Structures are given as structure tokens and as C-alpha cells.
PQR file with spaces between the fields and no chain letter, atoms N, CA, C, O and H, PARSE charges and radii, in Angstrom:
ATOM       1  N    UNK     1     -27.770    1.730    3.813 -0.4000 1.5000
ATOM       2  CA   UNK     1     -27.547    0.466    3.152 -0.0000 2.0000
ATOM       3  C    UNK     1     -26.240    0.175    3.955  0.5500 1.7000
ATOM       4  O    UNK     1     -25.393    1.067    3.909 -0.5500 1.4000
ATOM       5  N    UNK     2     -25.998   -0.765    4.569 -0.4000 1.5000
ATOM       6  CA   UNK     2     -24.705   -1.045    4.970 -0.0000 2.0000
ATOM       7  C    UNK     2     -23.746   -1.675    3.820  0.5500 1.7000
ATOM       8  O    UNK     2     -24.342   -2.180    2.869 -0.5500 1.4000
ATOM       9  H    UNK     2     -26.686   -1.489    4.606  0.4000 1.0000
ATOM      10  N    UNK     3     -22.188   -1.704    3.800 -0.4000 1.5000
ATOM      11  CA   UNK     3     -21.673   -2.363    2.766 -0.0000 2.0000
ATOM      12  C    UNK     3     -21.704   -3.909    2.617  0.5500 1.7000
ATOM      13  O    UNK     3     -20.942   -4.522    1.869 -0.5500 1.4000
ATOM      14  H    UNK     3     -21.703   -1.293    4.572  0.4000 1.0000
ATOM      15  N    UNK     4     -22.311   -4.275    3.115 -0.4000 1.5000
ATOM      16  CA   UNK     4     -22.492   -5.474    2.970 -0.0000 2.0000
ATOM      17  C    UNK     4     -23.863   -5.870    2.045  0.5500 1.7000
ATOM      18  O    UNK     4     -23.852   -6.827    1.271 -0.5500 1.4000
ATOM      19  H    UNK     4     -22.929   -3.778    3.723  0.4000 1.0000
ATOM      20  N    UNK     5     -24.683   -5.260    2.180 -0.4000 1.5000
ATOM      21  CA   UNK     5     -25.859   -5.123    1.397 -0.0000 2.0000
ATOM      22  C    UNK     5     -25.749   -4.459   -0.025  0.5500 1.7000
ATOM      23  O    UNK     5     -26.574   -4.579   -0.931 -0.5500 1.4000
ATOM      24  H    UNK     5     -24.692   -4.482    2.809  0.4000 1.0000
ATOM      25  N    UNK     6     -24.398   -3.623   -0.062 -0.4000 1.5000
ATOM      26  CA   UNK     6     -24.052   -2.664   -1.321 -0.0000 2.0000
ATOM      27  C    UNK     6     -23.082   -3.361   -2.051  0.5500 1.7000
ATOM      28  O    UNK     6     -22.823   -3.075   -3.220 -0.5500 1.4000
ATOM      29  H    UNK     6     -23.727   -3.525    0.674  0.4000 1.0000
ATOM      30  N    UNK     7     -22.320   -4.601   -1.195 -0.4000 1.5000
ATOM      31  CA   UNK     7     -21.562   -5.401   -2.163 -0.0000 2.0000
ATOM      32  C    UNK     7     -22.696   -6.426   -2.834  0.5500 1.7000
ATOM      33  O    UNK     7     -22.323   -6.760   -3.959 -0.5500 1.4000
ATOM      34  H    UNK     7     -22.530   -4.834   -0.245  0.4000 1.0000
ATOM      35  N    UNK     8     -23.842   -6.958   -2.498 -0.4000 1.5000
ATOM      36  CA   UNK     8     -24.727   -8.106   -2.616 -0.0000 2.0000
ATOM      37  C    UNK     8     -25.504   -7.286   -4.091  0.5500 1.7000
ATOM      38  O    UNK     8     -25.673   -7.659   -5.252 -0.5500 1.4000
ATOM      39  H    UNK     8     -24.144   -6.687   -1.585  0.4000 1.0000
ATOM      40  N    UNK     9     -25.834   -6.038   -3.350 -0.4000 1.5000
ATOM      41  CA   UNK     9     -26.186   -5.409   -4.875 -0.0000 2.0000
ATOM      42  C    UNK     9     -25.351   -5.464   -5.891  0.5500 1.7000
ATOM      43  O    UNK     9     -25.729   -6.137   -6.850 -0.5500 1.4000
ATOM      44  H    UNK     9     -25.696   -5.735   -2.407  0.4000 1.0000
ATOM      45  N    UNK    10     -24.112   -4.844   -5.972 -0.4000 1.5000
ATOM      46  CA   UNK    10     -23.396   -4.763   -7.175 -0.0000 2.0000
ATOM      47  C    UNK    10     -23.049   -5.858   -7.481  0.5500 1.7000
ATOM      48  O    UNK    10     -22.481   -5.905   -8.572 -0.5500 1.4000
ATOM      49  H    UNK    10     -23.805   -4.297   -5.193  0.4000 1.0000
ATOM      50  N    UNK    11     -23.193   -7.094   -6.783 -0.4000 1.5000
ATOM      51  CA   UNK    11     -22.774   -8.500   -7.602 -0.0000 2.0000
ATOM      52  C    UNK    11     -23.734   -8.696   -8.679  0.5500 1.7000
ATOM      53  O    UNK    11     -23.457   -8.935   -9.854 -0.5500 1.4000
ATOM      54  H    UNK    11     -23.655   -7.055   -5.897  0.4000 1.0000
ATOM      55  N    UNK    12     -25.427   -8.512   -7.919 -0.4000 1.5000
ATOM      56  CA   UNK    12     -26.281   -8.465   -8.542 -0.0000 2.0000
ATOM      57  C    UNK    12     -26.786   -7.771   -9.775  0.5500 1.7000
ATOM      58  O    UNK    12     -27.258   -8.220  -10.820 -0.5500 1.4000
ATOM      59  H    UNK    12     -25.651   -8.318   -6.964  0.4000 1.0000
ATOM      60  N    UNK    13     -26.597   -6.784   -9.436 -0.4000 1.5000
ATOM      61  CA   UNK    13     -26.541   -5.998  -10.924 -0.0000 2.0000
ATOM      62  C    UNK    13     -25.637   -6.225  -11.685  0.5500 1.7000
ATOM      63  O    UNK    13     -25.960   -5.999  -12.852 -0.5500 1.4000
ATOM      64  H    UNK    13     -26.214   -6.420   -8.587  0.4000 1.0000
ATOM      65  N    UNK    14     -23.930   -6.822  -11.461 -0.4000 1.5000
ATOM      66  CA   UNK    14     -23.051   -7.286  -12.478 -0.0000 2.0000
ATOM      67  C    UNK    14     -23.772   -8.183  -13.397  0.5500 1.7000
ATOM      68  O    UNK    14     -23.928   -8.050  -14.611 -0.5500 1.4000
ATOM      69  H    UNK    14     -23.668   -7.006  -10.514  0.4000 1.0000
ATOM      70  N    UNK    15     -24.312   -9.405  -12.377 -0.4000 1.5000
ATOM      71  CA   UNK    15     -25.150  -10.469  -13.558 -0.0000 2.0000
ATOM      72  C    UNK    15     -26.546   -9.913  -14.336  0.5500 1.7000
ATOM      73  O    UNK    15     -27.241  -10.689  -14.992 -0.5500 1.4000
ATOM      74  H    UNK    15     -24.185   -9.514  -11.391  0.4000 1.0000
ATOM      75  N    UNK    16     -26.735   -9.093  -14.253 -0.4000 1.5000
ATOM      76  CA   UNK    16     -27.973   -8.319  -15.232 -0.0000 2.0000
ATOM      77  C    UNK    16     -27.163   -8.016  -16.590  0.5500 1.7000
ATOM      78  O    UNK    16     -26.184   -7.271  -16.542 -0.5500 1.4000
ATOM      79  H    UNK    16     -26.170   -8.462  -13.720  0.4000 1.0000
ATOM      80  N    UNK    17     -27.562   -8.576  -17.754 -0.4000 1.5000
ATOM      81  CA   UNK    17     -27.098   -7.950  -19.268 -0.0000 2.0000
ATOM      82  C    UNK    17     -27.519   -6.393  -19.423  0.5500 1.7000
ATOM      83  O    UNK    17     -27.043   -5.829  -20.409 -0.5500 1.4000
ATOM      84  H    UNK    17     -28.357   -9.182  -17.792  0.4000 1.0000
ATOM      85  N    UNK    18     -28.400   -5.585  -18.523 -0.4000 1.5000
ATOM      86  CA   UNK    18     -28.815   -4.810  -19.337 -0.0000 2.0000
ATOM      87  C    UNK    18     -27.640   -4.043  -18.647  0.5500 1.7000
ATOM      88  O    UNK    18     -27.325   -3.144  -19.427 -0.5500 1.4000
ATOM      89  H    UNK    18     -28.786   -6.043  -17.723  0.4000 1.0000
ATOM      90  N    UNK    19     -26.833   -3.998  -17.503 -0.4000 1.5000
ATOM      91  CA   UNK    19     -26.388   -2.906  -16.952 -0.0000 2.0000
ATOM      92  C    UNK    19     -24.895   -3.411  -17.450  0.5500 1.7000
ATOM      93  O    UNK    19     -24.329   -4.497  -17.330 -0.5500 1.4000
ATOM      94  H    UNK    19     -27.089   -4.728  -16.870  0.4000 1.0000
ATOM      95  N    UNK    20     -24.461   -2.046  -18.117 -0.4000 1.5000
ATOM      96  CA   UNK    20     -23.191   -2.262  -19.236 -0.0000 2.0000
ATOM      97  C    UNK    20     -21.781   -1.873  -18.316  0.5500 1.7000
ATOM      98  O    UNK    20     -20.668   -2.378  -18.462 -0.5500 1.4000
ATOM      99  H    UNK    20     -24.921   -1.163  -18.214  0.4000 1.0000
ATOM     100  N    UNK    21     -22.279   -0.573  -17.096 -0.4000 1.5000
ATOM     101  CA   UNK    21     -21.260   -0.045  -16.622 -0.0000 2.0000
ATOM     102  C    UNK    21     -21.356    0.267  -15.406  0.5500 1.7000
ATOM     103  O    UNK    21     -22.486    0.387  -14.933 -0.5500 1.4000
ATOM     104  H    UNK    21     -23.184   -0.162  -16.978  0.4000 1.0000
ATOM     105  N    UNK    22     -20.367    0.449  -14.701 -0.4000 1.5000
ATOM     106  CA   UNK    22     -20.549    1.145  -12.880 -0.0000 2.0000
ATOM     107  C    UNK    22     -19.909    3.022  -12.968  0.5500 1.7000
ATOM     108  O    UNK    22     -19.624    3.606  -14.014 -0.5500 1.4000
ATOM     109  H    UNK    22     -19.448    0.352  -15.085  0.4000 1.0000
ATOM     110  N    UNK    23     -19.869    3.323  -12.246 -0.4000 1.5000
ATOM     111  CA   UNK    23     -19.361    4.945  -12.132 -0.0000 2.0000
ATOM     112  C    UNK    23     -19.331    5.654  -10.360  0.5500 1.7000
ATOM     113  O    UNK    23     -20.218    6.131   -9.652 -0.5500 1.4000
ATOM     114  H    UNK    23     -20.101    2.849  -11.396  0.4000 1.0000
ATOM     115  N    UNK    24     -18.020    5.445  -10.177 -0.4000 1.5000
ATOM     116  CA   UNK    24     -17.814    6.080   -8.895 -0.0000 2.0000
ATOM     117  C    UNK    24     -17.381    7.285   -9.034  0.5500 1.7000
ATOM     118  O    UNK    24     -16.471    7.570   -9.812 -0.5500 1.4000
ATOM     119  H    UNK    24     -17.299    5.057  -10.752  0.4000 1.0000
ATOM     120  N    UNK    25     -18.155    8.362   -8.088 -0.4000 1.5000
ATOM     121  CA   UNK    25     -17.951    9.380   -7.493 -0.0000 2.0000
ATOM     122  C    UNK    25     -17.875    9.919   -6.276  0.5500 1.7000
ATOM     123  O    UNK    25     -18.573    9.475   -5.365 -0.5500 1.4000
ATOM     124  H    UNK    25     -18.895    8.131   -7.455  0.4000 1.0000
ATOM     125  N    UNK    26     -17.111   10.834   -6.113 -0.4000 1.5000
ATOM     126  CA   UNK    26     -17.060   11.361   -4.455 -0.0000 2.0000
ATOM     127  C    UNK    26     -15.686   10.877   -3.780  0.5500 1.7000
ATOM     128  O    UNK    26     -15.344   11.160   -2.632 -0.5500 1.4000
ATOM     129  H    UNK    26     -16.544   11.195   -6.854  0.4000 1.0000
ATOM     130  N    UNK    27     -14.879   10.012   -4.793 -0.4000 1.5000
ATOM     131  CA   UNK    27     -13.488    9.357   -3.749 -0.0000 2.0000
ATOM     132  C    UNK    27     -12.354   10.178   -3.822  0.5500 1.7000
ATOM     133  O    UNK    27     -11.501   10.123   -4.707 -0.5500 1.4000
ATOM     134  H    UNK    27     -15.157    9.783   -5.726  0.4000 1.0000
ATOM     135  N    UNK    28     -12.366   10.759   -3.092 -0.4000 1.5000
ATOM     136  CA   UNK    28     -11.097   11.369   -2.791 -0.0000 2.0000
ATOM     137  C    UNK    28      -9.954   10.789   -1.832  0.5500 1.7000
ATOM     138  O    UNK    28     -10.059   10.685   -0.609 -0.5500 1.4000
ATOM     139  H    UNK    28     -13.059   10.803   -2.373  0.4000 1.0000
ATOM     140  N    UNK    29      -8.974   10.471   -2.514 -0.4000 1.5000
ATOM     141  CA   UNK    29      -8.121    9.803   -1.366 -0.0000 2.0000
ATOM     142  C    UNK    29      -6.819   10.780   -0.641  0.5500 1.7000
ATOM     143  O    UNK    29      -5.921   10.306    0.054 -0.5500 1.4000
ATOM     144  H    UNK    29      -8.889   10.555   -3.507  0.4000 1.0000
ATOM     145  N    UNK    30      -6.970   12.167   -0.979 -0.4000 1.5000
ATOM     146  CA   UNK    30      -6.242   13.056   -0.723 -0.0000 2.0000
ATOM     147  C    UNK    30      -6.544   13.213    1.000  0.5500 1.7000
ATOM     148  O    UNK    30      -5.786   13.413    1.949 -0.5500 1.4000
ATOM     149  H    UNK    30      -7.699   12.552   -1.544  0.4000 1.0000
ATOM     150  N    UNK    31      -8.033   13.017    0.891 -0.4000 1.5000
ATOM     151  CA   UNK    31      -8.861   13.577    2.471 -0.0000 2.0000
ATOM     152  C    UNK    31      -9.494   12.192    2.843  0.5500 1.7000
ATOM     153  O    UNK    31     -10.328   12.354    3.734 -0.5500 1.4000
ATOM     154  H    UNK    31      -8.649   12.855    0.120  0.4000 1.0000
ATOM     155  N    UNK    32      -9.386   11.027    2.497 -0.4000 1.5000
ATOM     156  CA   UNK    32      -9.558    9.820    3.219 -0.0000 2.0000
ATOM     157  C    UNK    32      -8.526    9.358    3.941  0.5500 1.7000
ATOM     158  O    UNK    32      -7.334    9.185    3.683 -0.5500 1.4000
ATOM     159  H    UNK    32      -8.708   10.896    1.773  0.4000 1.0000
ATOM     160  N    UNK    33      -9.591    9.086    5.466 -0.4000 1.5000
ATOM     161  CA   UNK    33      -9.115    8.840    6.775 -0.0000 2.0000
ATOM     162  C    UNK    33      -8.366    7.636    6.518  0.5500 1.7000
ATOM     163  O    UNK    33      -9.158    6.916    5.910 -0.5500 1.4000
ATOM     164  H    UNK    33     -10.559    9.226    5.676  0.4000 1.0000
ATOM     165  N    UNK    34      -7.051    6.900    6.675 -0.4000 1.5000
ATOM     166  CA   UNK    34      -6.859    5.379    6.267 -0.0000 2.0000
ATOM     167  C    UNK    34      -7.407    4.808    4.992  0.5500 1.7000
ATOM     168  O    UNK    34      -7.702    3.615    4.927 -0.5500 1.4000
ATOM     169  H    UNK    34      -6.408    7.486    7.169  0.4000 1.0000
ATOM     170  N    UNK    35      -7.516    5.430    4.221 -0.4000 1.5000
ATOM     171  CA   UNK    35      -8.069    5.122    2.649 -0.0000 2.0000
ATOM     172  C    UNK    35      -9.637    4.051    3.034  0.5500 1.7000
ATOM     173  O    UNK    35     -10.031    3.124    2.326 -0.5500 1.4000
ATOM     174  H    UNK    35      -7.276    6.399    4.274  0.4000 1.0000
ATOM     175  N    UNK    36     -10.114    4.408    3.985 -0.4000 1.5000
ATOM     176  CA   UNK    36     -11.410    3.530    4.165 -0.0000 2.0000
ATOM     177  C    UNK    36     -12.146    3.682    3.116  0.5500 1.7000
ATOM     178  O    UNK    36     -12.568    2.720    2.473 -0.5500 1.4000
ATOM     179  H    UNK    36      -9.794    5.161    4.559  0.4000 1.0000
ATOM     180  N    UNK    37     -12.443    5.185    2.749 -0.4000 1.5000
ATOM     181  CA   UNK    37     -13.428    4.967    1.350 -0.0000 2.0000
ATOM     182  C    UNK    37     -13.142    4.290   -0.105  0.5500 1.7000
ATOM     183  O    UNK    37     -13.843    3.548   -0.793 -0.5500 1.4000
ATOM     184  H    UNK    37     -12.101    5.966    3.271  0.4000 1.0000
ATOM     185  N    UNK    38     -11.399    5.018   -0.376 -0.4000 1.5000
ATOM     186  CA   UNK    38     -10.835    3.926   -1.500 -0.0000 2.0000
ATOM     187  C    UNK    38     -10.975    2.574   -1.386  0.5500 1.7000
ATOM     188  O    UNK    38     -11.598    2.012   -2.287 -0.5500 1.4000
ATOM     189  H    UNK    38     -10.830    5.620    0.182  0.4000 1.0000
ATOM     190  N    UNK    39     -10.395    1.705   -0.191 -0.4000 1.5000
ATOM     191  CA   UNK    39     -10.737    0.599    0.276 -0.0000 2.0000
ATOM     192  C    UNK    39     -12.076   -0.105   -0.607  0.5500 1.7000
ATOM     193  O    UNK    39     -12.210   -0.984   -1.458 -0.5500 1.4000
ATOM     194  H    UNK    39      -9.889    2.162    0.541  0.4000 1.0000
ATOM     195  N    UNK    40     -13.178    1.080    0.331 -0.4000 1.5000
ATOM     196  CA   UNK    40     -14.090    0.143    0.100 -0.0000 2.0000
ATOM     197  C    UNK    40     -15.002    0.117   -1.293  0.5500 1.7000
ATOM     198  O    UNK    40     -15.837   -0.769   -1.476 -0.5500 1.4000
ATOM     199  H    UNK    40     -13.069    1.795    1.023  0.4000 1.0000
ATOM     200  N    UNK    41     -14.689    1.467   -2.516 -0.4000 1.5000
ATOM     201  CA   UNK    41     -15.073    1.519   -3.297 -0.0000 2.0000
ATOM     202  C    UNK    41     -14.226    0.269   -4.168  0.5500 1.7000
ATOM     203  O    UNK    41     -14.818   -0.135   -5.169 -0.5500 1.4000
ATOM     204  H    UNK    41     -14.011    2.187   -2.367  0.4000 1.0000
ATOM     205  N    UNK    42     -12.980   -0.320   -3.875 -0.4000 1.5000
ATOM     206  CA   UNK    42     -12.144   -1.132   -4.382 -0.0000 2.0000
ATOM     207  C    UNK    42     -13.153   -2.458   -4.298  0.5500 1.7000
ATOM     208  O    UNK    42     -13.130   -3.220   -5.264 -0.5500 1.4000
ATOM     209  H    UNK    42     -12.499    0.009   -3.062  0.4000 1.0000
ATOM     210  N    UNK    43     -13.649   -2.629   -3.671 -0.4000 1.5000
ATOM     211  CA   UNK    43     -14.371   -4.048   -3.152 -0.0000 2.0000
ATOM     212  C    UNK    43     -15.814   -3.469   -3.686  0.5500 1.7000
ATOM     213  O    UNK    43     -16.432   -4.503   -3.938 -0.5500 1.4000
ATOM     214  H    UNK    43     -13.668   -2.010   -2.886  0.4000 1.0000
ATOM     215  N    UNK    44     -16.523   -2.558   -3.936 -0.4000 1.5000
ATOM     216  CA   UNK    44     -17.795   -2.348   -4.532 -0.0000 2.0000
ATOM     217  C    UNK    44     -17.380   -2.881   -6.017  0.5500 1.7000
ATOM     218  O    UNK    44     -18.137   -3.680   -6.568 -0.5500 1.4000
ATOM     219  H    UNK    44     -16.021   -1.718   -3.731  0.4000 1.0000
ATOM     220  N    UNK    45     -16.047   -2.399   -6.752 -0.4000 1.5000
ATOM     221  CA   UNK    45     -15.926   -2.341   -7.900 -0.0000 2.0000
ATOM     222  C    UNK    45     -16.043   -3.837   -8.247  0.5500 1.7000
ATOM     223  O    UNK    45     -16.904   -4.217   -9.040 -0.5500 1.4000
ATOM     224  H    UNK    45     -15.432   -1.750   -6.304  0.4000 1.0000
ATOM     225  N    UNK    46     -14.814   -5.052   -7.406 -0.4000 1.5000
ATOM     226  CA   UNK    46     -14.699   -5.896   -7.126 -0.0000 2.0000
ATOM     227  C    UNK    46     -15.928   -6.685   -7.571  0.5500 1.7000
ATOM     228  O    UNK    46     -16.220   -7.279   -8.609 -0.5500 1.4000
ATOM     229  H    UNK    46     -14.114   -4.743   -6.762  0.4000 1.0000
ATOM     230  N    UNK    47     -16.523   -6.480   -6.438 -0.4000 1.5000
ATOM     231  CA   UNK    47     -18.112   -7.218   -6.237 -0.0000 2.0000
ATOM     232  C    UNK    47     -19.013   -7.378   -7.820  0.5500 1.7000
ATOM     233  O    UNK    47     -19.605   -8.354   -8.282 -0.5500 1.4000
ATOM     234  H    UNK    47     -16.286   -5.997   -5.595  0.4000 1.0000
ATOM     235  N    UNK    48     -18.797   -5.835   -8.434 -0.4000 1.5000
ATOM     236  CA   UNK    48     -19.680   -5.800   -9.698 -0.0000 2.0000
ATOM     237  C    UNK    48     -19.216   -6.689  -10.853  0.5500 1.7000
ATOM     238  O    UNK    48     -19.884   -7.337  -11.659 -0.5500 1.4000
ATOM     239  H    UNK    48     -18.316   -5.042   -8.059  0.4000 1.0000
ATOM     240  N    UNK    49     -17.734   -6.529  -10.700 -0.4000 1.5000
ATOM     241  CA   UNK    49     -16.785   -7.208  -12.058 -0.0000 2.0000
ATOM     242  C    UNK    49     -16.996   -8.896  -11.451  0.5500 1.7000
ATOM     243  O    UNK    49     -16.902   -9.726  -12.356 -0.5500 1.4000
ATOM     244  H    UNK    49     -17.192   -6.003  -10.045  0.4000 1.0000
ATOM     245  N    UNK    50     -17.239   -9.423  -10.182 -0.4000 1.5000
ATOM     246  CA   UNK    50     -17.459  -10.849  -10.043 -0.0000 2.0000
ATOM     247  C    UNK    50     -18.531  -11.441  -10.705  0.5500 1.7000
ATOM     248  O    UNK    50     -18.544  -12.464  -11.389 -0.5500 1.4000
ATOM     249  H    UNK    50     -17.315   -8.749   -9.447  0.4000 1.0000
ATOM     250  N    UNK    51     -19.699  -10.440  -10.331 -0.4000 1.5000
ATOM     251  CA   UNK    51     -21.239  -10.742  -11.025 -0.0000 2.0000
ATOM     252  C    UNK    51     -21.163  -10.691  -12.102  0.5500 1.7000
ATOM     253  O    UNK    51     -21.676  -11.667  -12.650 -0.5500 1.4000
ATOM     254  H    UNK    51     -19.689   -9.608   -9.775  0.4000 1.0000
ATOM     255  N    UNK    52     -20.486   -9.546  -13.144 -0.4000 1.5000
ATOM     256  CA   UNK    52     -20.442   -9.150  -14.772 -0.0000 2.0000
ATOM     257  C    UNK    52     -19.435  -10.576  -15.002  0.5500 1.7000
ATOM     258  O    UNK    52     -19.969  -11.217  -15.907 -0.5500 1.4000
ATOM     259  H    UNK    52     -20.069   -8.753  -12.699  0.4000 1.0000
ATOM     260  N    UNK    53     -18.141  -11.324  -14.501 -0.4000 1.5000
ATOM     261  CA   UNK    53     -18.280  -12.139  -14.834 -0.0000 2.0000
ATOM     262  C    UNK    53     -18.296  -14.158  -14.707  0.5500 1.7000
ATOM     263  O    UNK    53     -17.665  -15.152  -15.066 -0.5500 1.4000
ATOM     264  H    UNK    53     -17.707  -10.803  -13.765  0.4000 1.0000
ATOM     265  N    UNK    54     -19.566  -13.708  -13.898 -0.4000 1.5000
ATOM     266  CA   UNK    54     -20.498  -15.009  -13.657 -0.0000 2.0000
ATOM     267  C    UNK    54     -21.695  -14.697  -14.031  0.5500 1.7000
ATOM     268  O    UNK    54     -22.619  -15.299  -13.485 -0.5500 1.4000
ATOM     269  H    UNK    54     -20.079  -12.901  -13.607  0.4000 1.0000
ATOM     270  N    UNK    55     -22.041  -13.533  -15.202 -0.4000 1.5000
ATOM     271  CA   UNK    55     -23.394  -13.835  -16.160 -0.0000 2.0000
ATOM     272  C    UNK    55     -23.556  -15.272  -17.023  0.5500 1.7000
ATOM     273  O    UNK    55     -22.545  -15.911  -17.314 -0.5500 1.4000
ATOM     274  H    UNK    55     -21.290  -13.044  -15.645  0.4000 1.0000
ATOM     275  N    UNK    56     -24.598  -15.632  -17.325 -0.4000 1.5000
ATOM     276  CA   UNK    56     -24.994  -16.409  -17.557 -0.0000 2.0000
ATOM     277  C    UNK    56     -25.241  -16.344  -19.001  0.5500 1.7000
ATOM     278  O    UNK    56     -25.779  -17.289  -19.579 -0.5500 1.4000
ATOM     279  H    UNK    56     -25.419  -15.113  -17.089  0.4000 1.0000
């Protein structure tokens, strides 16, 4: 799964009323080269929250 697919999947999961939360694991900024993993995790979180904000 590439990051674009994950962003789309997390947005769609955020729109579902059955999904109440999200958990990120294995993010260690101390060993992250140029903060790539941390920035991607933030994008994932924002995508999920955007979906949650757009629930019907």
C-alpha cells in the first residue's frame, strides 16, 4: 500500500460511524531521518480526522 492509498483508506474509515478511534505505533522521531515518518503519520491522522469531520 502506498501512502496515497493509505490516506484515502483512513479518510474513508473516518467517515464510518463504527470507527471511534485510531492508534499509531512505532513512530520514533529520535531515529526518523528528516522526520519523514513523523510527517506522514501526521498526514494520516489529519486524513482520518477530516473524514470524521465529514460524517453524515
